[in-house]
N, CA, C and O of each residue as an XYZ file, in Angstrom:
380
protein
N       0.859     -1.086     -0.051
C      -0.020     -0.045     -0.025
C       0.986      1.231      0.106
O       1.819      1.402      0.995
N       0.713      2.059     -0.966
C       1.514      3.340     -0.964
C       1.036      4.347     -0.035
O      -0.165      4.409      0.228
N       1.966      5.225      0.536
C       1.584      6.258      1.437
C       0.710      7.225      0.795
O       0.830      7.502     -0.398
N      -0.217      7.777      1.596
C      -1.158      8.825      1.223
C      -0.380     10.158      1.209
O       0.521     10.415      2.007
N      -0.847     11.062      0.136
C      -0.186     12.299     -0.016
C      -0.281     13.260      1.271
O      -1.303     13.305      1.957
N       0.738     13.939      1.512
C       0.579     14.788      2.726
C      -0.361     15.925      2.488
O      -0.924     16.455      3.446
N      -0.566     16.337      1.228
C      -1.554     17.380      0.984
C      -2.842     17.060      1.557
O      -3.516     17.985      2.008
N      -3.325     15.732      1.604
C      -4.492     15.406      2.186
C      -4.490     15.650      3.711
O      -5.484     16.069      4.304
N      -3.413     15.388      4.262
C      -3.291     15.613      5.757
C      -3.255     17.118      6.038
O      -3.873     17.552      7.010
N      -2.583     17.911      5.261
C      -2.670     19.341      5.493
C      -4.070     19.940      5.307
O      -4.529     20.790      6.070
N      -4.748     19.419      4.198
C      -6.076     19.923      3.868
C      -6.947     19.525      5.007
O      -7.692     20.424      5.395
N      -7.029     18.376      5.640
C      -7.843     17.968      6.665
C      -7.540     18.721      7.918
O      -8.487     19.062      8.627
N      -6.305     19.016      8.267
C      -5.870     19.554      9.534
C      -6.388     21.130      9.401
O      -7.026     21.672     10.304
N      -6.055     21.748      8.240
C      -6.426     23.115      8.025
C      -8.034     23.228      8.193
O      -8.516     24.105      8.910
N      -8.765     22.380      7.556
C     -10.216     22.624      7.784
C     -10.597     22.153      9.221
O     -11.545     22.707      9.777
N      -9.962     21.234      9.805
C     -10.352     20.914     11.259
C     -10.021     22.036     12.072
O     -10.764     22.268     13.026
N      -9.089     22.738     11.877
C      -8.751     24.063     12.613
C      -9.825     25.138     12.317
O     -10.265     25.841     13.227
N     -10.223     25.254     11.100
C     -11.322     26.253     10.711
C     -12.593     25.861     11.389
O     -13.273     26.707     11.969
N     -12.957     24.510     11.327
C     -14.157     24.206     12.117
C     -14.144     24.406     13.614
O     -15.153     24.725     14.243
N     -12.907     24.196     14.181
C     -12.779     24.343     15.503
C     -12.942     25.905     15.850
O     -13.543     26.219     16.877
N     -12.420     26.860     15.016
C     -12.496     28.205     15.195
C     -13.995     28.576     15.081
O     -14.456     29.444     15.822
N     -14.735     27.962     14.205
C     -16.075     28.345     13.981
C     -16.864     27.851     15.338
O     -17.654     28.611     15.898
N     -16.626     26.681     15.771
C     -17.196     26.353     16.988
C     -17.128     27.107     18.096
O     -18.098     27.375     18.805
N     -15.715     27.561     18.325
C     -15.519     28.491     19.433
C     -16.169     29.746     19.199
O     -16.732     30.312     20.137
N     -16.152     30.285     17.949
C     -16.901     31.554     17.731
C     -18.250     31.519     17.866
O     -18.860     32.571     18.061
N     -18.887     30.346     17.785
C     -20.428     30.257     18.023
C     -20.812     30.708     19.444
O     -21.914     31.183     19.717
N     -19.894     30.537     20.256
C     -20.166     30.940     21.781
C     -20.012     32.455     21.914
O     -20.479     33.010     22.909
N     -19.341     33.197     20.905
C     -19.169     34.537     21.035
C     -20.022     35.442     20.244
O     -20.356     36.551     20.660
N     -20.392     34.938     19.042
C     -21.212     35.668     18.140
C     -22.431     34.932     17.713
O     -22.441     33.701     17.689
N     -23.469     35.660     17.373
C     -24.692     35.032     17.001
C     -24.473     34.670     15.434
O     -24.427     35.521     14.545
N     -24.359     33.404     15.259
C     -24.046     33.034     13.820
C     -25.383     32.909     12.995
O     -25.338     32.650     11.793
N     -26.544     33.093     13.646
C     -27.842     33.097     12.869
C     -27.941     34.294     11.968
O     -28.779     34.326     11.068
N     -27.031     35.361     12.211
C     -27.160     36.481     11.367
C     -26.316     36.262      9.984
O     -26.312     37.151      9.133
N     -25.700     35.206      9.824
C     -25.037     34.886      8.592
C     -26.140     34.561      7.497
O     -26.981     33.687      7.709
N     -26.112     35.207      6.457
C     -27.184     35.019      5.319
C     -26.815     33.604      4.655
O     -25.701     33.321      4.214
N     -27.908     32.788      4.658
C     -27.764     31.465      4.150
C     -27.412     31.618      2.643
O     -26.710     30.769      2.094
N     -27.854     32.605      2.027
C     -27.653     32.824      0.547
C     -26.136     33.084      0.338
O     -25.567     32.531     -0.603
N     -25.486     33.875      1.149
C     -24.123     34.108      1.092
C     -23.351     32.842      1.441
O     -22.314     32.590      0.828
N     -23.775     32.091      2.329
C     -23.203     30.772      2.793
C     -23.199     29.925      1.594
O     -22.142     29.401      1.244
N     -24.388     29.726      0.867
C     -24.418     28.907     -0.208
C     -23.494     29.278     -1.377
O     -22.956     28.423     -2.081
N     -23.341     30.596     -1.542
C     -22.585     31.097     -2.715
C     -21.083     30.771     -2.410
O     -20.297     30.375     -3.270
N     -20.785     30.970     -1.155
C     -19.275     30.806     -0.846
C     -18.985     29.207     -0.902
O     -17.911     28.778     -1.323
N     -19.950     28.427     -0.478
C     -19.800     26.945     -0.479
C     -19.642     26.534     -1.966
O     -18.723     25.770     -2.260
N     -20.441     26.972     -2.868
C     -20.487     26.595     -4.228
C     -19.003     27.060     -4.810
O     -18.325     26.257     -5.450
N     -18.585     28.297     -4.566
C     -17.200     28.654     -4.984
C     -16.204     27.733     -4.508
O     -15.442     27.193     -5.309
N     -16.139     27.486     -3.152
C     -15.171     26.562     -2.554
C     -15.208     25.202     -3.222
O     -14.195     24.670     -3.674
N     -16.404     24.666     -3.265
C     -16.438     23.330     -3.882
C     -16.014     23.225     -5.408
O     -15.420     22.230     -5.823
N     -16.358     24.331     -6.249
C     -15.847     24.404     -7.471
C     -14.294     24.415     -7.650
O     -13.700     23.800     -8.536
N     -13.710     25.207     -6.677
C     -12.281     25.355     -6.711
C     -11.607     24.101     -6.337
O     -10.618     23.710     -6.956
N     -12.165     23.393     -5.239
C     -11.588     22.150     -4.805
C     -11.752     21.158     -5.737
O     -10.776     20.450     -5.982
N     -13.000     20.921     -6.423
C     -13.119     19.890     -7.423
C     -12.435     20.083     -8.612
O     -11.979     19.101     -9.197
N     -12.268     21.395     -9.136
C     -11.369     21.638    -10.243
C      -9.917     21.258    -10.044
O      -9.298     20.633    -10.905
N      -9.389     21.641     -8.908
C      -8.047     21.439     -8.569
C      -7.780     19.959     -8.309
O      -6.696     19.496     -8.663
N      -8.697     19.179     -7.711
C      -8.613     17.713     -7.431
C      -8.730     17.096     -8.836
O      -7.966     16.165     -9.090
N      -9.552     17.484     -9.728
C      -9.700     16.836    -11.015
C      -8.431     17.138    -11.950
O      -7.933     16.220    -12.602
N      -7.966     18.316    -11.999
C      -6.845     18.620    -12.830
C      -5.568     17.947    -12.356
O      -4.675     17.587    -13.124
N      -5.543     17.801    -11.023
C      -4.317     17.118    -10.508
C      -4.339     15.678    -10.879
O      -3.337     15.107    -11.310
N      -5.533     15.070    -10.701
C      -5.694     13.718    -11.124
C      -5.367     13.420    -12.584
O      -4.806     12.393    -12.967
N      -5.806     14.501    -13.415
C      -5.610     14.240    -14.895
C      -4.061     14.274    -15.034
O      -3.496     13.413    -15.710
N      -3.373     15.253    -14.407
C      -1.983     15.489    -14.651
C      -1.140     14.279    -14.185
O      -0.236     13.816    -14.881
N      -1.485     13.788    -12.964
C      -0.603     12.587    -12.359
C      -1.307     11.286    -12.477
O      -0.666     10.297    -12.121
N      -2.441     11.128    -12.889
C      -3.045      9.792    -12.710
C      -2.604      8.992    -13.954
O      -1.960      9.437    -14.904
N      -3.122      7.562    -13.762
C      -2.844      6.699    -14.916
C      -3.623      7.055    -16.157
O      -4.536      7.871    -16.027
N      -3.371      6.539    -17.351
C      -3.975      6.928    -18.521
C      -5.146      5.967    -18.913
O      -5.122      5.307    -19.952
N      -6.166      5.932    -18.017
C      -7.330      5.169    -18.229
C      -8.557      5.987    -17.759
O      -8.443      7.120    -17.291
N      -9.754      5.336    -17.914
C     -10.939      6.138    -17.627
C     -11.564      5.632    -16.272
O     -12.722      5.900    -15.952
N     -10.799      4.959    -15.584
C     -11.186      4.309    -14.179
C     -11.407      5.566    -13.238
O     -10.608      6.499    -13.147
N     -12.591      5.459    -12.558
C     -12.973      6.383    -11.412
C     -12.590      5.790    -10.179
O     -13.193      4.790     -9.789
N     -11.640      6.294     -9.501
C     -11.298      5.753     -8.053
C     -12.350      5.816     -6.988
O     -13.241      6.660     -7.088
N     -12.317      5.019     -6.015
C     -13.325      5.096     -4.948
C     -13.044      6.349     -4.153
O     -14.044      6.959     -3.774
N     -11.782      6.874     -3.811
C     -11.659      8.080     -3.201
C     -12.303      9.331     -3.959
O     -12.847     10.244     -3.338
N     -12.202      9.300     -5.276
C     -12.748     10.341     -6.033
C     -14.347     10.249     -5.823
O     -14.953     11.278     -5.525
N     -14.981      9.124     -5.963
C     -16.317      8.985     -5.813
C     -16.769      9.463     -4.488
O     -17.736     10.224     -4.433
N     -16.113      9.058     -3.345
C     -16.428      9.535     -2.098
C     -16.323     11.100     -1.974
O     -17.181     11.760     -1.388
N     -15.338     11.581     -2.499
C     -15.131     13.032     -2.335
C     -16.164     13.775     -3.020
O     -16.610     14.804     -2.511
N     -16.627     13.299     -4.247
C     -17.607     14.111     -5.041
C     -18.924     13.920     -4.314
O     -19.691     14.877     -4.211
N     -19.203     12.823     -3.841
C     -20.596     12.511     -3.072
C     -20.529     13.380     -1.859
O     -21.579     13.921     -1.514
N     -19.412     13.599     -1.140
C     -19.418     14.334      0.122
C     -19.708     15.921     -0.340
O     -20.483     16.601      0.332
N     -19.134     16.399     -1.361
C     -19.428     17.758     -1.980
C     -20.843     17.905     -2.275
O     -21.444     18.916     -1.913
N     -21.455     16.897     -2.954
C     -22.846     16.908     -3.411
C     -23.686     16.900     -2.088
O     -24.658     17.650     -2.007
N     -23.346     16.084     -1.056
C     -24.103     16.008      0.251
C     -24.023     17.331      0.997
O     -25.013     17.778      1.577
N     -22.851     17.963      0.987
C     -22.766     19.229      1.607
C     -23.557     20.353      0.904
O     -24.031     21.296      1.538
N     -23.670     20.224     -0.343
C     -24.473     21.169     -1.208
C     -25.905     20.990     -0.828
O     -26.596     21.965     -0.534
N     -26.383     19.741     -0.825
C     -27.826     19.560     -0.389
C     -28.110     20.010      0.986
O     -29.170     20.577      1.252
N     -27.169     19.772      1.898
C     -27.474     20.192      3.228
C     -27.543     21.784      3.287
O     -28.389     22.284      4.029
N     -26.761     22.546      2.601
C     -26.803     23.935      2.639
C     -28.153     24.430      1.925
O     -28.821     25.377      2.340
N     -28.452     23.683      0.829
C     -29.754     23.967      0.264
C     -31.030     23.701      1.136
O     -32.053     24.364      0.967
N     -30.931     22.683      2.096
C     -31.909     22.421      3.026
C     -31.998     23.632      3.911
O     -33.112     24.044      4.235
N     -30.888     24.242      4.333
C     -30.701     25.360      5.208
C     -31.501     26.616      4.575
O     -32.248     27.348      5.226
N     -31.215     26.744      3.175
C     -31.713     27.839      2.497
C     -33.391     27.684      2.469
O     -34.128     28.648      2.678
N     -33.848     26.428      2.201
C     -35.269     26.217      2.233
C     -35.966     26.586      3.508
O     -37.078     27.115      3.498
N     -35.296     26.300      4.627
C     -35.795     26.563      5.858
C     -35.791     27.991      6.253
O     -36.650     28.457      7.000
N     -34.867     28.649      5.773
C     -34.622     30.100      5.989
C     -35.789     31.019      5.176
O     -36.220     32.129      5.490
N     -36.110     30.255      4.143
C     -37.171     30.873      3.384
C     -38.609     30.912      3.941
O     -39.442     31.745      3.585
N     -38.832     29.911      4.870
C     -40.159     29.728      5.379
C     -40.460     30.916      6.226
O     -41.550     31.012      6.790
């Protein structure tokens, strides 16, 4: 089994720290004032950047076949799941 790239570890650690800061800030500020529409726009921009960089890196460094790896499938499904979760927040905010 080949070692996993360090970039994955850095990515996870950075976002773990971001989520920890958000958790801590939730005790200090009223996060309900964040517009769900702005949240959705920022999420879609982030998801697009991450998926494009992931895809281009895989195209550049991957094998020359059309196989879709399990890690890619899991990653894309997670992005789609996050997008639907934020859409659910938007629909609730609209009520």
